[in-house]
N, C-alpha and C positions, 0 to 999 in steps of 0.2 A: 493325615486321610480318614482317620476313624470320625474328628471332627465332622469332617463335609459329609462323611456317611450318614452321619447322625444326624444332622443338618436336613438333609434332602428327603430323610426319613420319618421326619417329626412334622408338627404342626406348620411351620415356619419354611414350605416348600416355595419354589418359585413358580407365580404363577406363569401362565402362557400367557399370548398378546391377548386371546378373547374374553380369559378371566381378569387381567388387570383394566381392559374397557369396560365390563359389566362392573367389577368392583367401583371404577371410578365414576359411572354412571348411576351406582346406587347411594354414593356419598354424597354426590351432589345434591340428589333429591331427597337424603335424609338433611340438609344441612344448605338449602338453597342461598341463605343471607349473605352479607358480606363481612368482616371483623375489621375491625381499624385498627390499620397498622401505624400511619403515622399521624397520630392526634395532637401533634404541634405543628401542624402545616400552613402551608400559605400560597397562594399562586397569584404568578404576576403574569399578565397579558404584555407582553414586548411592543413595543411603537419606537417609529423613530423622534417622536416627538415628548411623547407623553408613557408611563406604563401604568397601567390598572394592578390596582394588588387589592385579591379578595383572600377575608380571612375567617373564621369560623363566627357564627353569628353571636355567640358567649363570649368573644375575646373583646369586639369594642362595638360603641352604637352603630357607628360608621361602619359594617363589617367591610365595604367594596372603597377604596379611595385611588385620587389620580394624583401623581407624582410625575415630576417634571424629568426632561434627561441629564440637566445639569450636576456634578457632581454634587453641590451642596443638596442638591432635592434627592440624590439617591442617600446620600448621610443622612438625610430625614427620613424616609424611607425604612433605612437599617433601625435607626431609635423607635418609630414607629411600629417595627416587628419585634423589638424585645421589651418594648412595652405592654404590647400583646402576649408574651411567653411563646413568641414564636421559636423551634429549632430548624425548622426544613421547610426550604421554600422550593418550589416548582417552577420551571420555565421554558418556554420553546426556543428551539437555535432559530431563531429570525434574523437573516442576513449576519451582519455584524454586530447589531443594536445591543446584542445580550452580554457582550463581553465586558462593557462597563459596570452596568447592575452586578454582573457575575463575580466581576474582582471586587467590588467595593461589600459586595455580602459576605464573599467567602473570607474578607480582611478582619469585618464583623465577629467573626466566629458561627456561622450559619454552615447548617448542610446543606447546599447548593445543589439542586437535582437538573441537569439541562437533558431533555427528552425529545426524542424525535418526533415531527408533528403528526408524523403518520400515525400514531400511537392516539394522538387526542382530537383529529378531524371529525367523529362522528356525534360533533355538538348537535342535541334535539332541538328542533325549532328553529328560528331566527337567529343567526347570528350577531353577536354587538360583543364590543372588547369588555363591558360588563359578565356577562353571560361568559366569554371565552375564560375566564380569571378563574370562577367560581366552577367551571365545568374544570379545570387543572388543578382546582382544589379537592375537588370530589374525587377526580380517579387518584389525585397522591394519597389522598386520605385512605382509601381501602386497598393499597395496594398494586393500582392496576398500568402503573407505570414503571419505564425501564430507564434507569439511569444512564446516560449516555458516557463512553470514556472520554476524559479529559487530561491528558499527560502532565507530569509536575513543573513549575513555571519555569526551571532551568532548561527543559525538555521544550517549552513550549517557544521559548527565546531564540531556541536552535532551531527550532520549526519553521520561526518567520524567515529568520534568514536563508534558510534553505529555500523555503519555496520563494524568496525572492529572487535569490540565485538561477532556479530554475526557467524565472519568467523572462530574466536577461539572457540565457542559454537561447529559448524559444525566437526572442524578439531577433536575435544575432542571427541565426538560421535563417530569419524569415528577409534579415538585407542579404543575404548570400543567395536566397532565391530573386530576389529583386535585381541583383547585380549579374545574373546570368541570366536574366530576361533581358536586361537592355544591351548584353552583348551578343545575345540571339535576334533581335530586330534587327541589328548592323551588322547580321552574319556573321559575326564573330564568333564561333563554332570551337571555343574553348574550351568547352565541359565537355566534349565530346573526346576528348586527347586528355584532359586533367580531372579526374573523377572528384576532384574536391578542390574546391577555388578558394576554400578558406586553409588549403594548407601552406605548406613556404612558398613552392612556385607559383601558385594561382596568386598570390594575394603580393609576391614581389612583381607579377605581370602587372596586375591590375593598380597597383600605385604607381609604376611605369607612368601606365597609360593616362591617367590623373594626373601625371607630372609634365605629359606632352608628348610623351614618345609613340609613335606612329610605325616606326619600321618593325615588320614583325619579324625578319631575321633578327633584329637585338633583341627583341623582347622574347625569343627564343631562348637567348642565351642565357635565361633565367631559370634553365630546367635544370631540377634538382636530379642527384643519379640516381634516386630511387623510382624517378619516373620512367614508365616502360615505355611511356611515347619517346621517338626521336624528337630532335631539334629541327627538323625537316617537317615532320607531320606536324606539331605545333605552330612552326613558322605559318603551313598552310591553313591551319585552322584561324589564323590571326586574318587572313587576309577577308575583305569585305567595305563597309563605307563603316565612315564617322560621322556618325550625324551628331549635332552640337545639342539638342535636348536630351538625347540618352544618354550623353558625355556626363552632362551636368547631374542625370538622375545618379549615375555612376558615381561621380563624386561625393554626392551627399550620402549617399549608402556608403559608401566608405567611411565617411565621417562618421556615420553613424555606430558602424559594425566597432571602430577603435574606441568611442564613446562605451559601447557597451563593454567591452571588453577592459576597459577601465572600472568600471561596477563590478564587473563580477572577483577583478582581482581586489576590489575594497571588501567585497563579502566576505573573501579568502579569508581575510586580515581578521575581519570580526568570528568569523567561523574559526578559525584558528584559535582566537585568544578565548571564545567562549567552549571550545572543547580542554583548553587548559586547564581550566579553573573546574571542570567537573572531576570529581576522585577517581583515584585509578581503583580497579578492583579488588576485592579481597579474598583473594584464593590461598586456601589451606595448602601448606605441603601435603603431597602425593593427595589430593581431593581430585585434581584433575588428570586424566591420562597423558602421558605425552605422547605429541603430535608423530604420528605414524606416517612414513610416506607411501601413499597407495602405488596402482599403478600410472604410468606416464599420462597425461591427458593431453588433452587436443594443443596443437600447436597453436600459438597466438601469434595471431595477423596482426602486423604493425605494432608501432610504438605503444606509448600511453597515449590515452583516449585527449582530445584539444579537450574537451570542456571538462574533465576533473580536475580537481582544484590543484593549488599549483605544490601546497605542503603537503606535508605526509600525512594523508589525511585516512591512510591504513592502519598505521602507526598506533595513531591516538586513537584510532576507534579499538584496536586490540587491548591498549589498556586500561581503556574505560570498560570494556565488553567483559574482557577476559579471555575470549573467543576469536578464532580468526573464521569470519562467516565469509569471507571470500575462497576458503578451501572448498565451497559448495560448487560445482563446477553451474556457471551461469548467473552467480553471484559475483557482481563486480563492487568497486567502491563505492559509486555513486547510488547503485541500490541498497549496498547495507548502509550508508548514510541515510535512506529516506526512510528503510526501519527504522533506524534511532530515532528519527525526528518525529516519526508519525506514530510509533507505539513505545517508545521508551526502551528500557530495558528490564523493566518488570513486570516478567512476564507472568507473575501470579495474578494480577487483575484478571486472567482468564483461567477457568479451573482444566481444561485439558487443550492438547492442541485441536481439536473439532472445535471448539469453542472460537480460539482464535481464528480458524477458517473459517468458521459461520460470522465472525462479525467482521473481516474483510471483504465475504461475498463470493466466496471461491467454495464454496457448498452448495450441492442440489438443495434446493429448496422446494420439497414435496408439496403437492398441492393436491388432498383426498376428499373422495366424496364418495358415498355407497360404497367404501370400501374399496374405491378404485384409485390410482396415483392418477392425476389426472394431468401435471406438469414435473417433470424434473429439473427443468433449467435453473442455474442460479439467480439469487438476488440481483436486481439492478441496484447495484450500489456504487456510488461516487467516491471512487477510492483510490487516494493514488498508491498508495502500498499495492491495493491489486494491479495496477498498471505497473508498476515496478516489477511484479513479480512475473507477471505474461511476456512482458518486454524481457525479462533474464529466461523465462520457460523458449521462448522462442530462437533464444539461441543454443539449443540445445540439439536443432535438428542436425547438425555436422558435429557433435560433441563425440568422440572414443571414450564415455566414461559411462559408468554405472547408471544414469541419470537420462544419458541420449539412448541408450536404445529402447527402454522404455515408452519414451518419446516418438520414437520413429516407429513403434509396433502400435501406439497409439493412433498416431496418426493416419495411418494406413486402412486401419479400422474403424476409428471414428471421423477422422476428419481432421484437418488442422487446427478449425476456433475451437472444439472440443479437447484437443489433445493439447492445446496451449493452457487452457483452462485447469486440467486435471494435474500437468504438472506443475503449474504455478500454486496448487493447491498442494501438491508437496513440496516443492521449496518452501513454504509458509510454515509447515509441519516440521521440516528440519531445522528451519532457523528458531522456532519455538522452541525446540530439544536443546541445542546447543544453548540459548540464551536461558532458559528456566533450569538446566540442570548443569552447565556447562559444562559440556561433551564436545570433545572436538570430532570433527566429519571428517572421516576417510574413506576416499574413492577404491574402491573394490573391484573397478574396471569392469568394461562389456562383457567378456570373457564368462566373469564371475555371474552377471545377470542371465546370459544365455544358457549357462549349468543350471541357476534355478529354474529358469522356466523350463528348460527340457524335463526337468526331473517332475515338475508340476503335471503338464502332459501326460507322462508316462503314469503317476497315479491316478489322474483321470480315467485313463484308459485302463487300467486293470481295474480301476473300481467298475467302469459300463461293461466289460469282459464280464467280471463275476454275476453283475443284476443278470447277464443273460446264459448264465451257466456254461462262460466261457473261461479258458486261462492264459494270458499271454506268454509267449514262450520266445524268450530270445534268438534270433538268427545266429548261426553260427559262424566264426570269423572267415572259416573255408568257403564259404559261398559268398 
């Protein structure tokens, strides 16, 4: 405490916001120039057929050269950059064309910087490929560009497989919608009594219809005991017309659905093999606290989701990460796998949890002009990770947990969109803490949150009463 008091009373006092702003302006006015940060740098303008590469004029007589997109040309590019004494290379994330030169240059030992095109779009004058490569070189030389995140090679392989599997899941959902549309056009209202056509009852009925069965009473016998609708209701919903063109669509879509299920199973096998090759998390004895059971969380509806992988992905995830992210209410296995495949396990890439939330795009992006905040909305970031966290936050609406109570409070006050974004940011921060520090999450329940909220409101009321010269006195229990 003495050290802190001494620091406050000395010359190293903490500056106010106005003093910090004035100090920054004075430093900028005294030293308006730019310092060279990356001296041995090169800029590459990525294209689909050829790449324009620029180095400093003191590195080669021809500082800008053009190379093809073939592997031999990319290796010749790496050899020329080594001849010029280049150490760092900067390029834009243009489609998927940047991936081959990135891999070749990274394998050759260069420090490759992948930057966002929004940071390099203010090119003065007319735009050309030569000027684009030179502009990238100049910005990177003076340290005006930020390096985009790219996970390790094993995580990239896992990410490719997981993204492909998610595409198959979406295509399978489209097949279900087309089959439902075909039944509706024939006035077969099966979807009104059977909510999930991809379930046990729905698929048995669809396969029987494609096989030639037309009797609604016999089709209703495929009813699973878990279906709330009775056999009579299912039989009535199957009364209608049988149109040949719609039956043909139903047959083709069912074949497509079966094919997509086989593709998903193949992705699951590859995914399981990749997870097996990942090392087990090294956890020292006594480093992680024992997982304590908090209050009972919400009841889980139904069984295991149909789109989850067939193998024990949760067990593999816990082995590799050392923590169980599914303990967080709203985080399911697929959400945890999306976190793993998009961000990896090394959270040290982001200094704090706030940097992590900002990278995802789940924090306010204040636009300030004239000392006033013009906008507070979050940045528009195309992120699969942000989408996964938002979907997880949306499930907290009926959750009897420590996270469900603030979500309902925020939804009442701010509306559903802002509440979902705020709770998605909260989930991202919790995931960051668990992966960065190896801490297990314990849900303390809705009652604990309500008690803390009540204490906070009482403190605010007492503070306002003191400001106006009053004092709060609790009412007696007798009254």
